[in-house]
C-alpha positions as CSV (number, residue, x, y, z in Angstrom):
1,M,0.0,-0.1,-0.1
2,W,1.1,3.5,-0.6
3,V,1.4,5.8,2.3
4,L,1.6,9.6,2.1
5,K,2.4,11.8,5.0
6,L,2.0,15.5,5.1
7,R,2.6,18.7,6.8
8,L,0.4,21.5,6.4
9,G,0.4,25.0,7.5
10,H,-2.6,26.8,9.5
11,E,-3.2,29.9,7.3
12,N,-6.3,28.8,5.6
13,F,-7.4,26.0,8.3
14,L,-9.9,27.2,10.9
15,L,-9.1,24.4,13.2
16,G,-5.2,25.1,12.6
17,G,-5.5,28.8,13.5
18,L,-7.7,28.2,16.8
19,A,-5.4,25.6,18.1
20,H,-2.5,28.1,17.6
21,K,-4.4,30.7,19.0
22,F,-5.5,28.7,22.4
23,K,-2.5,26.3,22.4
24,V,-4.4,23.3,22.3
25,D,-3.6,20.0,20.4
26,L,-6.1,18.2,18.3
27,T,-6.2,14.7,17.0
28,G,-9.1,13.2,15.2
29,Y,-10.7,11.4,12.3
30,P,-12.7,12.6,9.3
31,L,-15.6,10.1,9.4
32,G,-17.7,11.1,6.2
33,F,-19.1,14.2,4.0
34,Y,-21.8,15.6,2.0
35,K,-22.0,18.5,-0.1
36,D,-24.2,21.0,-1.8
37,K,-23.7,23.3,-4.7
38,D,-21.2,25.6,-2.5
39,N,-19.6,23.9,0.1
40,L,-18.4,20.2,1.4
41,Y,-19.6,19.5,5.2
42,L,-17.2,17.3,6.9
43,T,-18.1,15.0,10.1
44,T,-14.9,14.7,12.3
45,A,-14.6,13.1,15.7
46,G,-11.7,13.6,17.8
47,M,-9.9,14.7,21.4
48,I,-8.7,18.0,22.5
49,I,-5.6,18.1,24.7
50,G,-4.2,20.9,26.6
51,D,-4.7,23.1,29.7
52,E,-8.5,23.2,31.0
53,K,-8.8,26.9,30.3
54,N,-7.2,26.6,27.0
55,K,-9.6,24.0,26.0
56,K,-12.8,25.9,27.1
57,L,-11.7,29.0,25.2
58,F,-11.1,26.8,22.1
59,L,-14.5,25.3,22.3
60,N,-16.1,28.5,23.2
61,S,-14.8,30.0,19.9
62,I,-15.8,27.1,17.7
63,R,-19.3,27.2,19.1
64,K,-19.4,30.7,18.1
65,S,-18.0,30.0,14.5
66,N,-20.3,29.9,11.4
67,N,-18.2,27.3,10.1
68,F,-19.6,24.8,12.3
69,S,-23.0,23.5,11.8
70,N,-23.1,20.9,14.2
71,I,-21.1,20.3,17.6
72,E,-21.4,17.8,20.2
73,I,-19.0,17.7,23.2
74,S,-18.5,15.0,26.0
75,G,-15.5,15.9,28.0
76,D,-12.4,16.4,25.8
77,F,-14.2,14.2,22.8
78,V,-15.6,16.2,20.1
79,V,-17.8,15.5,17.1
80,T,-18.4,18.3,14.5
81,V,-19.7,19.1,11.1
82,S,-17.6,21.9,9.5
83,K,-18.0,23.6,6.2
84,Q,-15.2,23.0,3.9
85,P,-14.3,24.0,0.3
86,L,-15.5,21.8,-2.4
87,Y,-11.9,21.1,-3.7
88,L,-11.1,19.2,-0.4
89,E,-13.6,16.3,-1.6
90,K,-10.4,14.8,-3.4
91,V,-8.9,14.5,0.0
92,Y,-11.9,12.3,1.5
93,N,-11.5,9.8,-1.4
94,P,-13.2,6.4,-0.4
95,K,-10.2,4.8,-1.8
96,F,-8.0,6.2,1.1
97,I,-7.3,4.7,4.5
98,R,-6.3,7.0,7.7
99,P,-3.7,4.7,9.1
100,I,-3.5,7.3,12.3
101,P,-5.7,10.2,13.4
102,D,-5.1,13.5,11.6
103,F,-3.0,15.7,14.3
104,I,-3.0,19.8,14.7
105,S,-0.5,21.2,16.7
106,H,-0.8,23.9,19.3
107,E,1.7,25.4,16.8
108,G,-0.8,25.6,14.3
109,Y,0.6,22.9,11.6
110,H,-1.3,19.9,10.5
111,I,-0.1,16.2,10.0
112,W,-2.0,13.9,7.8
113,E,-1.4,10.5,6.9
114,I,-3.2,8.9,4.2
115,A,-2.7,5.5,2.8
116,S,-4.0,3.9,-0.7
117,W,-3.6,1.1,-3.1
118,D,-3.5,3.5,-5.7
119,K,-0.8,5.7,-5.9
120,A,-2.0,8.0,-8.6
121,A,-5.2,8.9,-6.3
122,L,-2.6,10.5,-3.9
123,Q,-1.4,13.0,-6.3
124,P,-4.5,15.3,-6.2
125,V,-3.9,15.5,-2.6
126,I,-0.4,16.7,-2.7
127,D,-1.2,19.2,-5.5
128,I,-4.2,20.8,-3.2
129,V,-2.4,20.9,0.0
130,K,0.8,22.5,-1.7
131,K,-1.2,25.1,-3.5
132,Y,-3.8,25.9,-0.5
133,Y,-1.9,25.1,2.6
134,D,1.9,25.6,2.3
135,G,1.9,21.6,2.2
136,K,5.2,19.5,2.5
137,V,5.4,15.9,1.6
138,L,7.0,14.3,4.7
139,K,6.9,10.8,3.2
140,L,5.5,9.0,0.0
141,K,6.4,5.3,0.0
142,R,5.0,1.8,-0.6
143,E,5.0,0.0,2.8
144,K,3.0,-2.4,4.6
145,L,0.4,-1.1,7.2
146,T,0.9,-2.7,10.5
147,N,-1.7,-1.1,12.7
148,I,-4.7,1.3,12.5
149,A,-4.9,3.8,15.5
150,F,-8.1,5.0,16.5
151,T,-9.4,7.7,19.0
152,S,-10.7,5.0,21.4
153,F,-7.4,4.0,22.1
154,L,-7.3,5.7,25.4
155,P,-9.9,4.3,28.1
156,E,-11.9,6.6,30.2
157,L,-10.1,8.6,32.9
158,S,-11.8,10.9,35.4
159,D,-11.1,14.6,35.3
160,K,-8.6,14.5,37.9
161,Q,-6.9,11.4,36.5
162,K,-6.4,13.1,33.1
163,K,-5.4,16.4,34.7
164,A,-2.6,14.5,36.5
165,F,-1.4,12.5,33.7
166,E,-1.5,15.3,31.1
167,L,0.7,17.3,33.7
168,A,3.2,14.6,34.0
169,V,3.6,14.4,30.4
170,K,3.8,18.2,29.8
171,E,6.4,18.3,32.7
172,D,8.5,15.6,31.2
173,Y,7.9,13.1,34.2
174,Y,8.2,10.4,31.7
175,S,11.5,11.5,30.0
176,F,14.8,10.1,31.1
177,P,16.3,11.2,33.0
178,R,13.0,12.7,34.5
179,K,12.9,16.5,34.7
180,T,10.5,16.3,37.5
181,N,8.9,14.4,40.4
182,V,5.7,13.7,41.8
183,H,6.3,16.1,44.7
184,E,6.8,19.0,42.2
185,L,3.7,17.9,40.1
186,A,1.8,17.9,43.1
187,K,2.5,21.4,43.9
188,F,1.8,22.3,40.2
189,M,-1.9,20.8,40.7
190,H,-2.4,22.3,44.2
191,V,-2.9,18.8,45.8
192,S,-1.1,17.1,48.3
193,Y,1.4,14.5,47.4
194,S,-0.5,11.4,48.5
195,T,-3.5,13.0,46.3
196,F,-1.6,13.6,43.3
197,Q,0.0,10.2,43.4
198,E,-3.3,8.5,43.5
199,H,-4.6,10.2,40.6
200,L,-1.5,9.5,38.6
201,R,-1.2,5.8,39.5
202,R,-4.9,5.2,38.8
203,A,-4.6,7.1,35.5
204,E,-1.5,4.8,34.7
205,S,-3.3,1.6,35.8
206,K,-6.0,2.0,33.1
207,L,-3.6,3.4,30.3
208,I,-0.7,0.8,30.7
209,P,-2.5,-2.5,30.3
210,N,-5.1,-1.0,27.8
211,L,-1.7,-0.1,25.8
212,K,-0.3,-3.8,26.1
213,K,-3.6,-5.1,24.7
214,R,-3.6,-2.8,21.7
Protein backbone atom coordinates (compact mmCIF):
# COMPACT_ATOMS: atom_id res chain seq x y z
CA MET A 1 0.00 0.00 0.00
CA TRP A 2 1.17 3.55 -0.71
CA VAL A 3 1.46 5.78 2.36
CA LEU A 4 1.53 9.57 2.10
CA LYS A 5 2.46 11.76 5.07
CA LEU A 6 1.98 15.52 4.86
CA ARG A 7 2.63 18.58 6.97
CA LEU A 8 0.35 21.56 6.35
CA GLY A 9 0.39 25.15 7.52
CA HIS A 10 -2.56 26.64 9.40
CA GLU A 11 -3.15 29.84 7.40
CA ASN A 12 -6.22 28.54 5.56
CA PHE A 13 -7.40 26.12 8.25
CA LEU A 14 -9.80 27.40 10.88
CA LEU A 15 -8.99 24.64 13.38
CA GLY A 16 -5.25 25.06 12.92
CA GLY A 17 -5.55 28.78 13.54
CA LEU A 18 -7.66 28.25 16.66
CA ALA A 19 -5.37 25.51 17.98
CA HIS A 20 -2.45 27.91 17.59
CA LYS A 21 -4.35 30.79 19.19
CA PHE A 22 -5.49 28.83 22.24
CA LYS A 23 -2.46 26.50 22.52
CA VAL A 24 -4.27 23.16 22.32
CA ASP A 25 -3.47 20.01 20.36
CA LEU A 26 -6.17 18.20 18.38
CA THR A 27 -6.35 14.68 17.06
CA GLY A 28 -9.16 12.97 15.20
CA TYR A 29 -10.63 11.28 12.16
CA PRO A 30 -12.74 12.48 9.24
CA LEU A 31 -15.80 10.20 9.33
CA GLY A 32 -17.62 11.22 6.17
CA PHE A 33 -18.96 14.15 4.21
CA TYR A 34 -21.85 15.46 2.16
CA LYS A 35 -22.02 18.49 -0.10
CA ASP A 36 -24.24 21.04 -1.75
CA LYS A 37 -23.47 23.27 -4.71
CA ASP A 38 -21.31 25.61 -2.61
CA ASN A 39 -19.63 23.64 0.18
CA LEU A 40 -18.49 20.30 1.49
CA TYR A 41 -19.65 19.41 5.02
CA LEU A 42 -17.18 17.22 6.87
CA THR A 43 -18.01 15.14 9.94
CA THR A 44 -15.01 14.71 12.24
CA ALA A 45 -14.55 13.05 15.65
CA GLY A 46 -11.56 13.65 17.87
CA MET A 47 -9.92 14.73 21.10
CA ILE A 48 -8.72 18.06 22.51
CA ILE A 49 -5.49 18.05 24.53
CA GLY A 50 -4.26 20.95 26.64
CA ASP A 51 -4.85 23.05 29.73
CA GLU A 52 -8.48 23.14 30.89
CA LYS A 53 -8.72 26.92 30.51
CA ASN A 54 -7.35 26.81 26.97
CA LYS A 55 -9.65 23.94 25.98
CA LYS A 56 -12.70 25.89 27.19
CA LEU A 57 -11.64 28.98 25.24
CA PHE A 58 -11.13 26.85 22.14
CA LEU A 59 -14.54 25.19 22.45
CA ASN A 60 -16.28 28.52 23.03
CA SER A 61 -14.67 29.84 19.87
CA ILE A 62 -15.81 26.99 17.64
CA ARG A 63 -19.33 27.18 19.13
CA LYS A 64 -19.52 30.79 17.95
CA SER A 65 -18.12 30.05 14.49
CA ASN A 66 -20.44 29.91 11.50
CA ASN A 67 -18.17 27.26 9.98
CA PHE A 68 -19.58 24.55 12.26
CA SER A 69 -23.16 23.48 11.62
CA ASN A 70 -23.19 20.83 14.37
CA ILE A 71 -21.09 20.33 17.49
CA GLU A 72 -21.39 17.68 20.20
CA ILE A 73 -19.01 17.70 23.17
CA SER A 74 -18.43 15.07 25.84
CA GLY A 75 -15.44 15.99 28.00
CA ASP A 76 -12.45 16.17 25.66
CA PHE A 77 -14.20 14.19 22.92
CA VAL A 78 -15.80 16.30 20.19
CA VAL A 79 -17.84 15.50 17.09
CA THR A 80 -18.34 18.32 14.58
CA VAL A 81 -19.76 18.99 11.15
CA SER A 82 -17.69 21.74 9.54
CA LYS A 83 -18.03 23.69 6.32
CA GLN A 84 -15.15 23.03 3.88
CA PRO A 85 -14.32 24.12 0.32
CA LEU A 86 -15.46 21.75 -2.42
CA TYR A 87 -11.94 21.09 -3.70
CA LEU A 88 -11.19 19.13 -0.51
CA GLU A 89 -13.47 16.35 -1.70
CA LYS A 90 -10.41 14.76 -3.33
CA VAL A 91 -8.75 14.54 0.08
CA TYR A 92 -11.62 12.40 1.42
CA ASN A 93 -11.57 9.90 -1.45
CA PRO A 94 -13.24 6.58 -0.43
CA LYS A 95 -10.14 4.82 -1.76
CA PHE A 96 -8.13 6.24 1.14
CA ILE A 97 -7.36 4.84 4.59
CA ARG A 98 -6.22 6.97 7.53
CA PRO A 99 -3.72 4.74 9.39
CA ILE A 100 -3.41 7.27 12.22
CA PRO A 101 -5.62 10.16 13.34
CA ASP A 102 -5.03 13.57 11.82
CA PHE A 103 -3.02 15.75 14.20
CA ILE A 104 -3.23 19.52 14.67
CA SER A 105 -0.47 21.00 16.81
CA HIS A 106 -0.77 23.91 19.23
CA GLU A 107 1.81 25.49 16.91
CA GLY A 108 -0.86 25.42 14.19
CA TYR A 109 0.49 22.90 11.71
CA HIS A 110 -1.44 19.80 10.61
CA ILE A 111 -0.09 16.29 10.07
CA TRP A 112 -2.04 13.99 7.74
CA GLU A 113 -1.22 10.39 6.92
CA ILE A 114 -3.17 8.83 4.05
CA ALA A 115 -2.80 5.35 2.59
CA SER A 116 -4.13 3.97 -0.69
CA TRP A 117 -3.64 1.02 -2.99
CA ASP A 118 -3.70 3.55 -5.83
CA LYS A 119 -0.65 5.82 -5.86
CA ALA A 120 -2.08 8.00 -8.62
CA ALA A 121 -5.10 8.85 -6.43
CA LEU A 122 -2.75 10.48 -3.90
CA GLN A 123 -1.29 13.01 -6.34
CA PRO A 124 -4.33 15.35 -6.31
CA VAL A 125 -4.03 15.49 -2.51
CA ILE A 126 -0.40 16.58 -2.81
CA ASP A 127 -1.35 19.22 -5.38
CA ILE A 128 -4.14 20.61 -3.19
CA VAL A 129 -2.12 20.91 0.02
CA LYS A 130 0.79 22.52 -1.79
CA LYS A 131 -1.48 25.03 -3.54
CA TYR A 132 -3.69 26.03 -0.62
CA TYR A 133 -1.95 25.04 2.62
CA ASP A 134 1.79 25.44 2.18
CA GLY A 135 1.98 21.66 2.35
CA LYS A 136 5.12 19.56 2.44
CA VAL A 137 5.43 15.87 1.64
CA LEU A 138 7.13 14.14 4.57
CA LYS A 139 6.76 10.66 3.11
CA LEU A 140 5.45 8.91 0.02
CA LYS A 141 6.46 5.29 -0.08
CA ARG A 142 5.13 1.79 -0.47
CA GLU A 143 4.92 -0.03 2.84
CA LYS A 144 2.79 -2.51 4.73
CA LEU A 145 0.37 -1.20 7.33
CA THR A 146 0.96 -2.90 10.66
CA ASN A 147 -1.78 -1.21 12.66
CA ILE A 148 -4.65 1.27 12.53
CA ALA A 149 -5.01 3.73 15.42
CA PHE A 150 -8.38 5.03 16.60
CA THR A 151 -9.49 7.81 18.93
CA SER A 152 -10.90 5.17 21.30
CA PHE A 153 -7.36 4.04 22.05
CA LEU A 154 -7.41 5.62 25.50
CA PRO A 155 -9.67 4.30 28.25
CA GLU A 156 -11.94 6.62 30.21
CA LEU A 157 -10.14 8.62 32.89
CA SER A 158 -11.70 10.85 35.52
CA ASP A 159 -11.05 14.58 35.14
CA LYS A 160 -8.50 14.55 37.96
CA GLN A 161 -6.74 11.45 36.59
CA LYS A 162 -6.57 13.01 33.15
CA LYS A 163 -5.28 16.31 34.53
CA ALA A 164 -2.59 14.52 36.56
CA PHE A 165 -1.45 12.43 33.60
CA GLU A 166 -1.42 15.37 31.16
CA LEU A 167 0.57 17.44 33.66
CA ALA A 168 3.09 14.61 34.10
CA VAL A 169 3.56 14.40 30.33
CA LYS A 170 3.80 18.18 29.92
CA GLU A 171 6.44 18.50 32.65
CA ASP A 172 8.56 15.61 31.25
CA TYR A 173 7.94 13.26 34.16
CA TYR A 174 8.24 10.34 31.73
CA SER A 175 11.42 11.51 30.02
CA PHE A 176 14.78 9.91 30.77
CA PRO A 177 16.23 11.23 32.92
CA ARG A 178 13.09 12.61 34.57
CA LYS A 179 12.91 16.40 34.70
CA THR A 180 10.44 16.56 37.58
CA ASN A 181 9.01 14.43 40.38
CA VAL A 182 5.67 13.72 41.98
CA HIS A 183 6.22 16.29 44.77
CA GLU A 184 6.70 19.07 42.20
CA LEU A 185 3.75 17.92 40.11
CA ALA A 186 1.52 17.89 43.19
CA LYS A 187 2.46 21.53 43.85
CA PHE A 188 1.59 22.45 40.25
CA MET A 189 -1.83 20.82 40.67
CA HIS A 190 -2.30 22.37 44.15
CA VAL A 191 -2.97 19.03 45.85
CA SER A 192 -1.07 16.92 48.36
CA TYR A 193 1.62 14.49 47.31
CA SER A 194 -0.52 11.47 48.23
CA THR A 195 -3.57 12.79 46.35
CA PHE A 196 -1.62 13.52 43.19
CA GLN A 197 0.13 10.16 43.36
CA GLU A 198 -3.23 8.41 43.64
CA HIS A 199 -4.65 10.26 40.60
CA LEU A 200 -1.55 9.53 38.53
CA ARG A 201 -1.28 5.87 39.54
CA ARG A 202 -4.96 5.27 38.81
CA ALA A 203 -4.52 6.86 35.37
CA GLU A 204 -1.45 4.72 34.67
CA SER A 205 -3.25 1.57 35.87
CA LYS A 206 -5.87 2.18 33.15
CA LEU A 207 -3.55 3.36 30.40
CA ILE A 208 -0.70 0.84 30.59
CA PRO A 209 -2.75 -2.41 30.47
CA ASN A 210 -4.80 -0.87 27.67
CA LEU A 211 -1.62 -0.08 25.74
CA LYS A 212 -0.36 -3.64 26.17
CA LYS A 213 -3.64 -5.07 24.84
CA ARG A 214 -3.60 -2.76 21.84
